[in-house]
PDB file of N, CA, C and O in Angstrom:
ATOM      1  N   MET A   1     -28.190  -4.973 -21.172  1.00  0.00           N
ATOM      2  CA  MET A   1     -27.719  -4.047 -22.187  1.00  0.00           C
ATOM      3  C   MET A   1     -26.239  -4.319 -22.452  1.00  0.00           C
ATOM      4  O   MET A   1     -25.431  -4.226 -21.528  1.00  0.00           O
ATOM      5  N   PRO A   2     -25.876  -4.640 -23.646  1.00  0.00           N
ATOM      6  CA  PRO A   2     -24.473  -4.948 -23.952  1.00  0.00           C
ATOM      7  C   PRO A   2     -23.606  -3.694 -23.971  1.00  0.00           C
ATOM      8  O   PRO A   2     -24.063  -2.606 -24.323  1.00  0.00           O
ATOM      9  N   VAL A   3     -22.358  -3.869 -23.589  1.00  0.00           N
ATOM     10  CA  VAL A   3     -21.385  -2.779 -23.644  1.00  0.00           C
ATOM     11  C   VAL A   3     -20.754  -2.799 -25.027  1.00  0.00           C
ATOM     12  O   VAL A   3     -20.245  -3.824 -25.480  1.00  0.00           O
ATOM     13  N   ARG A   4     -20.797  -1.658 -25.683  1.00  0.00           N
ATOM     14  CA  ARG A   4     -20.288  -1.585 -27.051  1.00  0.00           C
ATOM     15  C   ARG A   4     -19.020  -0.744 -27.130  1.00  0.00           C
ATOM     16  O   ARG A   4     -18.851   0.225 -26.389  1.00  0.00           O
ATOM     17  N   PHE A   5     -18.153  -1.125 -28.022  1.00  0.00           N
ATOM     18  CA  PHE A   5     -16.959  -0.363 -28.339  1.00  0.00           C
ATOM     19  C   PHE A   5     -16.937  -0.231 -29.843  1.00  0.00           C
ATOM     20  O   PHE A   5     -16.751  -1.216 -30.558  1.00  0.00           O
ATOM     21  N   GLY A   6     -17.128   0.985 -30.326  1.00  0.00           N
ATOM     22  CA  GLY A   6     -17.304   1.151 -31.765  1.00  0.00           C
ATOM     23  C   GLY A   6     -18.665   0.596 -32.111  1.00  0.00           C
ATOM     24  O   GLY A   6     -19.662   1.142 -31.637  1.00  0.00           O
ATOM     25  N   GLY A   7     -18.770  -0.409 -32.872  1.00  0.00           N
ATOM     26  CA  GLY A   7     -20.024  -1.054 -33.182  1.00  0.00           C
ATOM     27  C   GLY A   7     -20.045  -2.486 -32.706  1.00  0.00           C
ATOM     28  O   GLY A   7     -20.979  -3.230 -33.004  1.00  0.00           O
ATOM     29  N   THR A   8     -19.007  -2.884 -31.959  1.00  0.00           N
ATOM     30  CA  THR A   8     -18.853  -4.268 -31.545  1.00  0.00           C
ATOM     31  C   THR A   8     -19.231  -4.433 -30.082  1.00  0.00           C
ATOM     32  O   THR A   8     -18.858  -3.610 -29.246  1.00  0.00           O
ATOM     33  N   VAL A   9     -19.970  -5.492 -29.769  1.00  0.00           N
ATOM     34  CA  VAL A   9     -20.292  -5.793 -28.380  1.00  0.00           C
ATOM     35  C   VAL A   9     -19.051  -6.400 -27.735  1.00  0.00           C
ATOM     36  O   VAL A   9     -18.526  -7.413 -28.197  1.00  0.00           O
ATOM     37  N   VAL A  10     -18.594  -5.763 -26.659  1.00  0.00           N
ATOM     38  CA  VAL A  10     -17.385  -6.223 -25.988  1.00  0.00           C
ATOM     39  C   VAL A  10     -17.738  -7.111 -24.799  1.00  0.00           C
ATOM     40  O   VAL A  10     -17.187  -8.202 -24.654  1.00  0.00           O
ATOM     41  N   VAL A  11     -18.656  -6.646 -23.945  1.00  0.00           N
ATOM     42  CA  VAL A  11     -19.024  -7.378 -22.740  1.00  0.00           C
ATOM     43  C   VAL A  11     -20.529  -7.243 -22.545  1.00  0.00           C
ATOM     44  O   VAL A  11     -21.086  -6.157 -22.704  1.00  0.00           O
ATOM     45  N   SER A  12     -21.175  -8.337 -22.205  1.00  0.00           N
ATOM     46  CA  SER A  12     -22.604  -8.264 -21.917  1.00  0.00           C
ATOM     47  C   SER A  12     -22.812  -7.667 -20.524  1.00  0.00           C
ATOM     48  O   SER A  12     -21.881  -7.617 -19.721  1.00  0.00           O
ATOM     49  N   ALA A  13     -24.013  -7.224 -20.248  1.00  0.00           N
ATOM     50  CA  ALA A  13     -24.323  -6.618 -18.952  1.00  0.00           C
ATOM     51  C   ALA A  13     -24.121  -7.619 -17.824  1.00  0.00           C
ATOM     52  O   ALA A  13     -23.641  -7.254 -16.751  1.00  0.00           O
ATOM     53  N   GLU A  14     -24.481  -8.870 -18.057  1.00  0.00           N
ATOM     54  CA  GLU A  14     -24.320  -9.901 -17.018  1.00  0.00           C
ATOM     55  C   GLU A  14     -22.837 -10.138 -16.719  1.00  0.00           C
ATOM     56  O   GLU A  14     -22.458 -10.253 -15.553  1.00  0.00           O
ATOM     57  N   GLU A  15     -22.009 -10.213 -17.736  1.00  0.00           N
ATOM     58  CA  GLU A  15     -20.567 -10.380 -17.526  1.00  0.00           C
ATOM     59  C   GLU A  15     -19.990  -9.181 -16.781  1.00  0.00           C
ATOM     60  O   GLU A  15     -19.106  -9.332 -15.937  1.00  0.00           O
ATOM     61  N   TRP A  16     -20.493  -7.992 -17.097  1.00  0.00           N
ATOM     62  CA  TRP A  16     -20.028  -6.762 -16.450  1.00  0.00           C
ATOM     63  C   TRP A  16     -20.367  -6.802 -14.956  1.00  0.00           C
ATOM     64  O   TRP A  16     -19.526  -6.460 -14.124  1.00  0.00           O
ATOM     65  N   ARG A  17     -21.593  -7.217 -14.609  1.00  0.00           N
ATOM     66  CA  ARG A  17     -22.003  -7.312 -13.205  1.00  0.00           C
ATOM     67  C   ARG A  17     -21.142  -8.331 -12.463  1.00  0.00           C
ATOM     68  O   ARG A  17     -20.746  -8.096 -11.321  1.00  0.00           O
ATOM     69  N   ILE A  18     -20.856  -9.447 -13.099  1.00  0.00           N
ATOM     70  CA  ILE A  18     -20.019 -10.466 -12.460  1.00  0.00           C
ATOM     71  C   ILE A  18     -18.610  -9.921 -12.210  1.00  0.00           C
ATOM     72  O   ILE A  18     -18.046 -10.120 -11.134  1.00  0.00           O
ATOM     73  N   ALA A  19     -18.053  -9.244 -13.195  1.00  0.00           N
ATOM     74  CA  ALA A  19     -16.703  -8.690 -13.047  1.00  0.00           C
ATOM     75  C   ALA A  19     -16.665  -7.629 -11.952  1.00  0.00           C
ATOM     76  O   ALA A  19     -15.717  -7.588 -11.168  1.00  0.00           O
ATOM     77  N   MET A  20     -17.673  -6.776 -11.888  1.00  0.00           N
ATOM     78  CA  MET A  20     -17.705  -5.737 -10.857  1.00  0.00           C
ATOM     79  C   MET A  20     -17.894  -6.344  -9.473  1.00  0.00           C
ATOM     80  O   MET A  20     -17.328  -5.848  -8.499  1.00  0.00           O
ATOM     81  N   GLY A  21     -18.682  -7.409  -9.373  1.00  0.00           N
ATOM     82  CA  GLY A  21     -18.843  -8.103  -8.098  1.00  0.00           C
ATOM     83  C   GLY A  21     -17.532  -8.717  -7.637  1.00  0.00           C
ATOM     84  O   GLY A  21     -17.206  -8.678  -6.450  1.00  0.00           O
ATOM     85  N   TYR A  22     -16.783  -9.283  -8.567  1.00  0.00           N
ATOM     86  CA  TYR A  22     -15.479  -9.856  -8.243  1.00  0.00           C
ATOM     87  C   TYR A  22     -14.525  -8.772  -7.744  1.00  0.00           C
ATOM     88  O   TYR A  22     -13.848  -8.958  -6.733  1.00  0.00           O
ATOM     89  N   LEU A  23     -14.470  -7.653  -8.444  1.00  0.00           N
ATOM     90  CA  LEU A  23     -13.583  -6.564  -8.035  1.00  0.00           C
ATOM     91  C   LEU A  23     -13.988  -5.983  -6.686  1.00  0.00           C
ATOM     92  O   LEU A  23     -13.128  -5.638  -5.875  1.00  0.00           O
ATOM     93  N   ARG A  24     -15.285  -5.873  -6.442  1.00  0.00           N
ATOM     94  CA  ARG A  24     -15.766  -5.375  -5.153  1.00  0.00           C
ATOM     95  C   ARG A  24     -15.334  -6.324  -4.042  1.00  0.00           C
ATOM     96  O   ARG A  24     -14.861  -5.877  -2.997  1.00  0.00           O
ATOM     97  N   GLY A  25     -15.491  -7.623  -4.254  1.00  0.00           N
ATOM     98  CA  GLY A  25     -15.073  -8.601  -3.256  1.00  0.00           C
ATOM     99  C   GLY A  25     -13.573  -8.575  -3.018  1.00  0.00           C
ATOM    100  O   GLY A  25     -13.114  -8.696  -1.882  1.00  0.00           O
ATOM    101  N   LEU A  26     -12.826  -8.420  -4.076  1.00  0.00           N
ATOM    102  CA  LEU A  26     -11.372  -8.335  -3.967  1.00  0.00           C
ATOM    103  C   LEU A  26     -10.962  -7.113  -3.151  1.00  0.00           C
ATOM    104  O   LEU A  26     -10.077  -7.198  -2.299  1.00  0.00           O
ATOM    105  N   THR A  27     -11.600  -5.985  -3.412  1.00  0.00           N
ATOM    106  CA  THR A  27     -11.300  -4.752  -2.689  1.00  0.00           C
ATOM    107  C   THR A  27     -11.666  -4.888  -1.212  1.00  0.00           C
ATOM    108  O   THR A  27     -10.881  -4.519  -0.338  1.00  0.00           O
ATOM    109  N   HIS A  28     -12.858  -5.418  -0.934  1.00  0.00           N
ATOM    110  CA  HIS A  28     -13.265  -5.588   0.461  1.00  0.00           C
ATOM    111  C   HIS A  28     -12.338  -6.555   1.191  1.00  0.00           C
ATOM    112  O   HIS A  28     -12.029  -6.344   2.364  1.00  0.00           O
ATOM    113  N   GLY A  29     -11.897  -7.599   0.522  1.00  0.00           N
ATOM    114  CA  GLY A  29     -10.966  -8.543   1.132  1.00  0.00           C
ATOM    115  C   GLY A  29      -9.618  -7.907   1.437  1.00  0.00           C
ATOM    116  O   GLY A  29      -9.014  -8.180   2.474  1.00  0.00           O
ATOM    117  N   ALA A  30      -9.152  -7.062   0.533  1.00  0.00           N
ATOM    118  CA  ALA A  30      -7.871  -6.377   0.757  1.00  0.00           C
ATOM    119  C   ALA A  30      -7.962  -5.429   1.947  1.00  0.00           C
ATOM    120  O   ALA A  30      -7.036  -5.348   2.753  1.00  0.00           O
ATOM    121  N   ILE A  31      -9.081  -4.711   2.056  1.00  0.00           N
ATOM    122  CA  ILE A  31      -9.261  -3.788   3.180  1.00  0.00           C
ATOM    123  C   ILE A  31      -9.330  -4.564   4.491  1.00  0.00           C
ATOM    124  O   ILE A  31      -8.682  -4.192   5.469  1.00  0.00           O
ATOM    125  N   ALA A  32     -10.110  -5.637   4.513  1.00  0.00           N
ATOM    126  CA  ALA A  32     -10.221  -6.455   5.726  1.00  0.00           C
ATOM    127  C   ALA A  32      -8.864  -7.049   6.110  1.00  0.00           C
ATOM    128  O   ALA A  32      -8.518  -7.092   7.291  1.00  0.00           O
ATOM    129  N   GLY A  33      -8.104  -7.502   5.128  1.00  0.00           N
ATOM    130  CA  GLY A  33      -6.781  -8.054   5.404  1.00  0.00           C
ATOM    131  C   GLY A  33      -5.827  -7.024   5.974  1.00  0.00           C
ATOM    132  O   GLY A  33      -5.047  -7.331   6.876  1.00  0.00           O
ATOM    133  N   ALA A  34      -5.881  -5.801   5.455  1.00  0.00           N
ATOM    134  CA  ALA A  34      -5.012  -4.742   5.968  1.00  0.00           C
ATOM    135  C   ALA A  34      -5.368  -4.399   7.412  1.00  0.00           C
ATOM    136  O   ALA A  34      -4.483  -4.203   8.245  1.00  0.00           O
ATOM    137  N   ILE A  35      -6.665  -4.329   7.704  1.00  0.00           N
ATOM    138  CA  ILE A  35      -7.091  -4.016   9.069  1.00  0.00           C
ATOM    139  C   ILE A  35      -6.670  -5.127  10.029  1.00  0.00           C
ATOM    140  O   ILE A  35      -6.144  -4.846  11.106  1.00  0.00           O
ATOM    141  N   LEU A  36      -6.895  -6.381   9.652  1.00  0.00           N
ATOM    142  CA  LEU A  36      -6.490  -7.491  10.518  1.00  0.00           C
ATOM    143  C   LEU A  36      -4.972  -7.547  10.684  1.00  0.00           C
ATOM    144  O   LEU A  36      -4.474  -7.880  11.760  1.00  0.00           O
ATOM    145  N   GLY A  37      -4.245  -7.224   9.626  1.00  0.00           N
ATOM    146  CA  GLY A  37      -2.788  -7.198   9.725  1.00  0.00           C
ATOM    147  C   GLY A  37      -2.306  -6.154  10.717  1.00  0.00           C
ATOM    148  O   GLY A  37      -1.351  -6.390  11.456  1.00  0.00           O
ATOM    149  N   LEU A  38      -2.963  -5.003  10.736  1.00  0.00           N
ATOM    150  CA  LEU A  38      -2.581  -3.968  11.697  1.00  0.00           C
ATOM    151  C   LEU A  38      -2.963  -4.353  13.122  1.00  0.00           C
ATOM    152  O   LEU A  38      -2.220  -4.077  14.063  1.00  0.00           O
ATOM    153  N   LEU A  39      -4.115  -4.988  13.279  1.00  0.00           N
ATOM    154  CA  LEU A  39      -4.552  -5.369  14.627  1.00  0.00           C
ATOM    155  C   LEU A  39      -3.691  -6.475  15.233  1.00  0.00           C
ATOM    156  O   LEU A  39      -3.462  -6.487  16.442  1.00  0.00           O
ATOM    157  N   TYR A  40      -3.219  -7.388  14.415  1.00  0.00           N
ATOM    158  CA  TYR A  40      -2.456  -8.527  14.910  1.00  0.00           C
ATOM    159  C   TYR A  40      -0.958  -8.427  14.609  1.00  0.00           C
ATOM    160  O   TYR A  40      -0.265  -9.444  14.572  1.00  0.00           O
ATOM    161  N   ALA A  41      -0.467  -7.231  14.399  1.00  0.00           N
ATOM    162  CA  ALA A  41       0.951  -7.040  14.104  1.00  0.00           C
ATOM    163  C   ALA A  41       1.791  -7.488  15.301  1.00  0.00           C
ATOM    164  O   ALA A  41       1.437  -7.197  16.444  1.00  0.00           O
ATOM    165  N   PRO A  42       2.896  -8.190  15.054  1.00  0.00           N
ATOM    166  CA  PRO A  42       3.695  -8.711  16.160  1.00  0.00           C
ATOM    167  C   PRO A  42       4.581  -7.662  16.830  1.00  0.00           C
ATOM    168  O   PRO A  42       5.129  -7.926  17.900  1.00  0.00           O
ATOM    169  N   GLU A  43       4.734  -6.501  16.240  1.00  0.00           N
ATOM    170  CA  GLU A  43       5.612  -5.478  16.802  1.00  0.00           C
ATOM    171  C   GLU A  43       4.836  -4.190  17.010  1.00  0.00           C
ATOM    172  O   GLU A  43       3.730  -4.026  16.493  1.00  0.00           O
ATOM    173  N   SER A  44       5.423  -3.283  17.768  1.00  0.00           N
ATOM    174  CA  SER A  44       4.768  -2.006  18.030  1.00  0.00           C
ATOM    175  C   SER A  44       4.747  -1.157  16.755  1.00  0.00           C
ATOM    176  O   SER A  44       5.486  -1.418  15.806  1.00  0.00           O
ATOM    177  N   GLY A  45       3.907  -0.162  16.756  1.00  0.00           N
ATOM    178  CA  GLY A  45       3.780   0.709  15.591  1.00  0.00           C
ATOM    179  C   GLY A  45       5.062   1.457  15.278  1.00  0.00           C
ATOM    180  O   GLY A  45       5.405   1.642  14.110  1.00  0.00           O
ATOM    181  N   VAL A  46       5.775   1.890  16.312  1.00  0.00           N
ATOM    182  CA  VAL A  46       7.018   2.638  16.106  1.00  0.00           C
ATOM    183  C   VAL A  46       8.040   1.766  15.397  1.00  0.00           C
ATOM    184  O   VAL A  46       8.689   2.210  14.450  1.00  0.00           O
ATOM    185  N   THR A  47       8.186   0.531  15.850  1.00  0.00           N
ATOM    186  CA  THR A  47       9.145  -0.392  15.245  1.00  0.00           C
ATOM    187  C   THR A  47       8.755  -0.695  13.801  1.00  0.00           C
ATOM    188  O   THR A  47       9.605  -0.709  12.911  1.00  0.00           O
ATOM    189  N   THR A  48       7.479  -0.934  13.579  1.00  0.00           N
ATOM    190  CA  THR A  48       6.998  -1.242  12.227  1.00  0.00           C
ATOM    191  C   THR A  48       7.227  -0.061  11.295  1.00  0.00           C
ATOM    192  O   THR A  48       7.681  -0.246  10.166  1.00  0.00           O
ATOM    193  N   ARG A  49       6.916   1.162  11.757  1.00  0.00           N
ATOM    194  CA  ARG A  49       7.134   2.346  10.916  1.00  0.00           C
ATOM    195  C   ARG A  49       8.601   2.526  10.575  1.00  0.00           C
ATOM    196  O   ARG A  49       8.936   2.912   9.455  1.00  0.00           O
ATOM    197  N   ARG A  50       9.483   2.250  11.536  1.00  0.00           N
ATOM    198  CA  ARG A  50      10.926   2.364  11.261  1.00  0.00           C
ATOM    199  C   ARG A  50      11.360   1.360  10.198  1.00  0.00           C
ATOM    200  O   ARG A  50      12.121   1.702   9.292  1.00  0.00           O
ATOM    201  N   LYS A  51      10.878   0.121  10.307  1.00  0.00           N
ATOM    202  CA  LYS A  51      11.235  -0.898   9.321  1.00  0.00           C
ATOM    203  C   LYS A  51      10.720  -0.530   7.932  1.00  0.00           C
ATOM    204  O   LYS A  51      11.438  -0.651   6.940  1.00  0.00           O
ATOM    205  N   VAL A  52       9.463  -0.077   7.874  1.00  0.00           N
ATOM    206  CA  VAL A  52       8.891   0.311   6.582  1.00  0.00           C
ATOM    207  C   VAL A  52       9.669   1.482   6.002  1.00  0.00           C
ATOM    208  O   VAL A  52       9.953   1.504   4.805  1.00  0.00           O
ATOM    209  N   SER A  53      10.020   2.459   6.843  1.00  0.00           N
ATOM    210  CA  SER A  53      10.787   3.611   6.377  1.00  0.00           C
ATOM    211  C   SER A  53      12.150   3.179   5.832  1.00  0.00           C
ATOM    212  O   SER A  53      12.597   3.672   4.796  1.00  0.00           O
ATOM    213  N   ARG A  54      12.800   2.261   6.535  1.00  0.00           N
ATOM    214  CA  ARG A  54      14.106   1.759   6.090  1.00  0.00           C
ATOM    215  C   ARG A  54      13.982   1.039   4.744  1.00  0.00           C
ATOM    216  O   ARG A  54      14.805   1.232   3.850  1.00  0.00           O
ATOM    217  N   LEU A  55      12.948   0.210   4.610  1.00  0.00           N
ATOM    218  CA  LEU A  55      12.739  -0.511   3.350  1.00  0.00           C
ATOM    219  C   LEU A  55      12.428   0.450   2.204  1.00  0.00           C
ATOM    220  O   LEU A  55      12.904   0.258   1.085  1.00  0.00           O
ATOM    221  N   LEU A  56      11.630   1.482   2.480  1.00  0.00           N
ATOM    222  CA  LEU A  56      11.327   2.476   1.441  1.00  0.00           C
ATOM    223  C   LEU A  56      12.592   3.230   1.024  1.00  0.00           C
ATOM    224  O   LEU A  56      12.787   3.525  -0.155  1.00  0.00           O
ATOM    225  N   GLY A  57      13.441   3.535   1.995  1.00  0.00           N
ATOM    226  CA  GLY A  57      14.706   4.205   1.676  1.00  0.00           C
ATOM    227  C   GLY A  57      15.602   3.335   0.798  1.00  0.00           C
ATOM    228  O   GLY A  57      16.236   3.824  -0.137  1.00  0.00           O
ATOM    229  N   GLN A  58      15.644   2.043   1.110  1.00  0.00           N
ATOM    230  CA  GLN A  58      16.447   1.125   0.305  1.00  0.00           C
ATOM    231  C   GLN A  58      15.887   1.000  -1.103  1.00  0.00           C
ATOM    232  O   GLN A  58      16.643   0.982  -2.074  1.00  0.00           O
ATOM    233  N   ALA A  59      14.558   0.913  -1.218  1.00  0.00           N
ATOM    234  CA  ALA A  59      13.934   0.819  -2.543  1.00  0.00           C
ATOM    235  C   ALA A  59      14.187   2.092  -3.342  1.00  0.00           C
ATOM    236  O   ALA A  59      14.449   2.039  -4.543  1.00  0.00           O
ATOM    237  N   GLU A  60      14.106   3.228  -2.672  1.00  0.00           N
ATOM    238  CA  GLU A  60      14.367   4.503  -3.347  1.00  0.00           C
ATOM    239  C   GLU A  60      15.806   4.553  -3.859  1.00  0.00           C
ATOM    240  O   GLU A  60      16.057   5.003  -4.977  1.00  0.00           O
ATOM    241  N   ALA A  61      16.740   4.092  -3.042  1.00  0.00           N
ATOM    242  CA  ALA A  61      18.148   4.083  -3.446  1.00  0.00           C
ATOM    243  C   ALA A  61      18.369   3.152  -4.631  1.00  0.00           C
ATOM    244  O   ALA A  61      19.123   3.477  -5.548  1.00  0.00           O
ATOM    245  N   MET A  62      17.708   1.987  -4.613  1.00  0.00           N
ATOM    246  CA  MET A  62      17.854   1.040  -5.725  1.00  0.00           C
ATOM    247  C   MET A  62      17.288   1.623  -7.016  1.00  0.00           C
ATOM    248  O   MET A  62      17.883   1.469  -8.083  1.00  0.00           O
ATOM    249  N   MET A  63      16.153   2.284  -6.922  1.00  0.00           N
ATOM    250  CA  MET A  63      15.541   2.875  -8.113  1.00  0.00           C
ATOM    251  C   MET A  63      16.399   4.013  -8.651  1.00  0.00           C
ATOM    252  O   MET A  63      16.529   4.180  -9.864  1.00  0.00           O
ATOM    253  N   ALA A  64      16.983   4.796  -7.745  1.00  0.00           N
ATOM    254  CA  ALA A  64      17.849   5.885  -8.177  1.00  0.00           C
ATOM    255  C   ALA A  64      19.103   5.329  -8.849  1.00  0.00           C
ATOM    256  O   ALA A  64      19.587   5.893  -9.830  1.00  0.00           O
ATOM    257  N   ALA A  65      19.627   4.224  -8.320  1.00  0.00           N
ATOM    258  CA  ALA A  65      20.821   3.617  -8.907  1.00  0.00           C
ATOM    259  C   ALA A  65      20.518   3.069 -10.299  1.00  0.00           C
ATOM    260  O   ALA A  65      21.349   3.159 -11.202  1.00  0.00           O
ATOM    261  N   ASP A  66      19.311   2.493 -10.469  1.00  0.00           N
ATOM    262  CA  ASP A  66      18.927   1.945 -11.771  1.00  0.00           C
ATOM    263  C   ASP A  66      18.747   3.039 -12.815  1.00  0.00           C
ATOM    264  O   ASP A  66      19.028   2.830 -13.995  1.00  0.00           O
ATOM    265  N   SER A  67      18.277   4.209 -12.378  1.00  0.00           N
ATOM    266  CA  SER A  67      18.025   5.286 -13.340  1.00  0.00           C
ATOM    267  C   SER A  67      19.250   6.172 -13.547  1.00  0.00           C
ATOM    268  O   SER A  67      19.235   7.045 -14.415  1.00  0.00           O
ATOM    269  N   GLY A  68      20.308   5.962 -12.766  1.00  0.00           N
ATOM    270  CA  GLY A  68      21.526   6.734 -12.937  1.00  0.00           C
ATOM    271  C   GLY A  68      21.524   8.036 -12.167  1.00  0.00           C
ATOM    272  O   GLY A  68      22.451   8.831 -12.325  1.00  0.00           O
ATOM    273  N   GLU A  69      20.532   8.288 -11.350  1.00  0.00           N
ATOM    274  CA  GLU A  69      20.476   9.506 -10.551  1.00  0.00           C
ATOM    275  C   GLU A  69      21.356   9.358  -9.328  1.00  0.00           C
ATOM    276  O   GLU A  69      21.805   8.261  -8.997  1.00  0.00           O
ATOM    277  N   ALA A  70      21.600  10.484  -8.654  1.00  0.00           N
ATOM    278  CA  ALA A  70      22.353  10.441  -7.409  1.00  0.00           C
ATOM    279  C   ALA A  70      21.501   9.771  -6.353  1.00  0.00           C
ATOM    280  O   ALA A  70      20.350  10.156  -6.147  1.00  0.00           O
ATOM    281  N   ALA A  71      22.053   8.770  -5.681  1.00  0.00           N
ATOM    282  CA  ALA A  71      21.299   8.022  -4.685  1.00  0.00           C
ATOM    283  C   ALA A  71      21.211   8.819  -3.393  1.00  0.00           C
ATOM    284  O   ALA A  71      22.205   9.408  -2.968  1.00  0.00           O
ATOM    285  N   PRO A  72      20.038   8.849  -2.755  1.00  0.00           N
ATOM    286  CA  PRO A  72      19.930   9.508  -1.456  1.00  0.00           C
ATOM    287  C   PRO A  72      20.665   8.702  -0.404  1.00  0.00           C
ATOM    288  O   PRO A  72      20.917   7.511  -0.590  1.00  0.00           O
ATOM    289  N   SER A  73      21.010   9.352   0.705  1.00  0.00           N
ATOM    290  CA  SER A  73      21.742   8.636   1.750  1.00  0.00           C
ATOM    291  C   SER A  73      20.832   7.595   2.370  1.00  0.00           C
ATOM    292  O   SER A  73      19.695   7.896   2.734  1.00  0.00           O
ATOM    293  N   THR A  74      21.329   6.360   2.492  1.00  0.00           N
ATOM    294  CA  THR A  74      20.518   5.276   3.040  1.00  0.00           C
ATOM    295  C   THR A  74      20.877   4.984   4.485  1.00  0.00           C
ATOM    296  O   THR A  74      20.249   4.129   5.109  1.00  0.00           O
ATOM    297  N   GLY A  75      21.871   5.670   5.033  1.00  0.00           N
ATOM    298  CA  GLY A  75      22.290   5.412   6.401  1.00  0.00           C
ATOM    299  C   GLY A  75      21.342   5.979   7.438  1.00  0.00           C
ATOM    300  O   GLY A  75      21.366   5.541   8.588  1.00  0.00           O
ATOM    301  N   THR A  76      20.522   6.924   7.078  1.00  0.00           N
ATOM    302  CA  THR A  76      19.610   7.519   8.051  1.00  0.00           C
ATOM    303  C   THR A  76      18.196   7.085   7.752  1.00  0.00           C
ATOM    304  O   THR A  76      17.819   6.867   6.600  1.00  0.00           O
ATOM    305  N   THR A  77      17.423   6.963   8.808  1.00  0.00           N
ATOM    306  CA  THR A  77      16.021   6.623   8.635  1.00  0.00           C
ATOM    307  C   THR A  77      15.202   7.897   8.608  1.00  0.00           C
ATOM    308  O   THR A  77      15.607   8.918   9.163  1.00  0.00           O
ATOM    309  N   ARG A  78      14.067   7.837   7.972  1.00  0.00           N
ATOM    310  CA  ARG A  78      13.183   8.997   7.941  1.00  0.00           C
ATOM    311  C   ARG A  78      12.516   9.125   9.302  1.00  0.00           C
ATOM    312  O   ARG A  78      12.166   8.126   9.930  1.00  0.00           O
ATOM    313  N   ARG A  79      12.346  10.336   9.740  1.00  0.00           N
ATOM    314  CA  ARG A  79      11.715  10.560  11.039  1.00  0.00           C
ATOM    315  C   ARG A  79      10.542  11.505  10.880  1.00  0.00           C
ATOM    316  O   ARG A  79      10.517  12.358   9.994  1.00  0.00           O
ATOM    317  N   ARG A  80       9.572  11.331  11.763  1.00  0.00           N
ATOM    318  CA  ARG A  80       8.408  12.215  11.763  1.00  0.00           C
ATOM    319  C   ARG A  80       8.791  13.538  12.391  1.00  0.00           C
ATOM    320  O   ARG A  80       9.688  13.601  13.232  1.00  0.00           O
ATOM    321  N   ALA A  81       8.116  14.584  11.986  1.00  0.00           N
ATOM    322  CA  ALA A  81       8.335  15.892  12.588  1.00  0.00           C
ATOM    323  C   ALA A  81       7.841  15.872  14.028  1.00  0.00           C
ATOM    324  O   ALA A  81       6.976  15.072  14.383  1.00  0.00           O
ATOM    325  N   ALA A  82       8.389  16.748  14.849  1.00  0.00           N
ATOM    326  CA  ALA A  82       7.960  16.839  16.241  1.00  0.00           C
ATOM    327  C   ALA A  82       6.471  17.158  16.286  1.00  0.00           C
ATOM    328  O   ALA A  82       5.954  17.906  15.456  1.00  0.00           O
ATOM    329  N   GLY A  83       5.802  16.582  17.260  1.00  0.00           N
ATOM    330  CA  GLY A  83       4.365  16.831  17.368  1.00  0.00           C
ATOM    331  C   GLY A  83       3.537  15.926  16.492  1.00  0.00           C
ATOM    332  O   GLY A  83       2.411  16.271  16.136  1.00  0.00           O
ATOM    333  N   GLY A  84       4.079  14.758  16.133  1.00  0.00           N
ATOM    334  CA  GLY A  84       3.341  13.812  15.296  1.00  0.00           C
ATOM    335  C   GLY A  84       2.135  13.261  16.035  1.00  0.00           C
ATOM    336  O   GLY A  84       1.914  13.578  17.204  1.00  0.00           O
ATOM    337  N   THR A  85       1.366  12.443  15.357  1.00  0.00           N
ATOM    338  CA  THR A  85       0.115  11.962  15.941  1.00  0.00           C
ATOM    339  C   THR A  85       0.265  10.666  16.718  1.00  0.00           C
ATOM    340  O   THR A  85      -0.710  10.199  17.305  1.00  0.00           O
ATOM    341  N   GLU A  86       1.450  10.068  16.745  1.00  0.00           N
ATOM    342  CA  GLU A  86       1.566   8.800  17.439  1.00  0.00           C
ATOM    343  C   GLU A  86       1.558   8.998  18.947  1.00  0.00           C
ATOM    344  O   GLU A  86       1.875  10.078  19.445  1.00  0.00           O
ATOM    345  N   SER A  87       1.201   7.964  19.653  1.00  0.00           N
ATOM    346  CA  SER A  87       1.077   8.019  21.107  1.00  0.00           C
ATOM    347  C   SER A  87       2.457   8.105  21.753  1.00  0.00           C
ATOM    348  O   SER A  87       3.420   7.506  21.277  1.00  0.00           O
ATOM    349  N   ARG A  88       2.530   8.847  22.823  1.00  0.00           N
ATOM    350  CA  ARG A  88       3.781   8.962  23.565  1.00  0.00           C
ATOM    351  C   ARG A  88       3.846   7.947  24.704  1.00  0.00           C
ATOM    352  O   ARG A  88       4.855   7.883  25.406  1.00  0.00           O
ATOM    353  N   ALA A  89       2.809   7.166  24.901  1.00  0.00           N
ATOM    354  CA  ALA A  89       2.749   6.201  25.994  1.00  0.00           C
ATOM    355  C   ALA A  89       3.731   5.075  25.738  1.00  0.00           C
ATOM    356  O   ALA A  89       3.952   4.669  24.597  1.00  0.00           O
ATOM    357  N   ARG A  90       4.311   4.580  26.809  1.00  0.00           N
ATOM    358  CA  ARG A  90       5.253   3.463  26.728  1.00  0.00           C
ATOM    359  C   ARG A  90       4.525   2.167  27.019  1.00  0.00           C
ATOM    360  O   ARG A  90       3.619   2.128  27.851  1.00  0.00           O
ATOM    361  N   ARG A  91       4.921   1.110  26.334  1.00  0.00           N
ATOM    362  CA  ARG A  91       4.349  -0.204  26.617  1.00  0.00           C
ATOM    363  C   ARG A  91       5.076  -0.821  27.796  1.00  0.00           C
ATOM    364  O   ARG A  91       6.283  -0.628  27.944  1.00  0.00           O
ATOM    365  N   PRO A  92       4.362  -1.564  28.642  1.00  0.00           N
ATOM    366  CA  PRO A  92       5.033  -2.228  29.790  1.00  0.00           C
ATOM    367  C   PRO A  92       5.937  -3.337  29.352  1.00  0.00           C
ATOM    368  O   PRO A  92       6.567  -3.986  30.186  1.00  0.00           O
TER     369      PRO A  92
END
């Protein structure tokens, strides 16, 4: 069954199935890559979260500077509230 827009056939059903299969594969690959990246990360979760938080703060400051808004302070890192879900165990 062709996909129509107005009175014009835009995409055939077979092309639509192929495109959806490609997108499904792309999505599954991205999820698998994210999981493997977390499992094989070279640093601990705390260190990684701090780095990501610092990078997000820098990006936020750059975007604020580009738009002319007051830039947030970049000297401090974001911290989780007390009682967060991360493990309190120390690595040897």
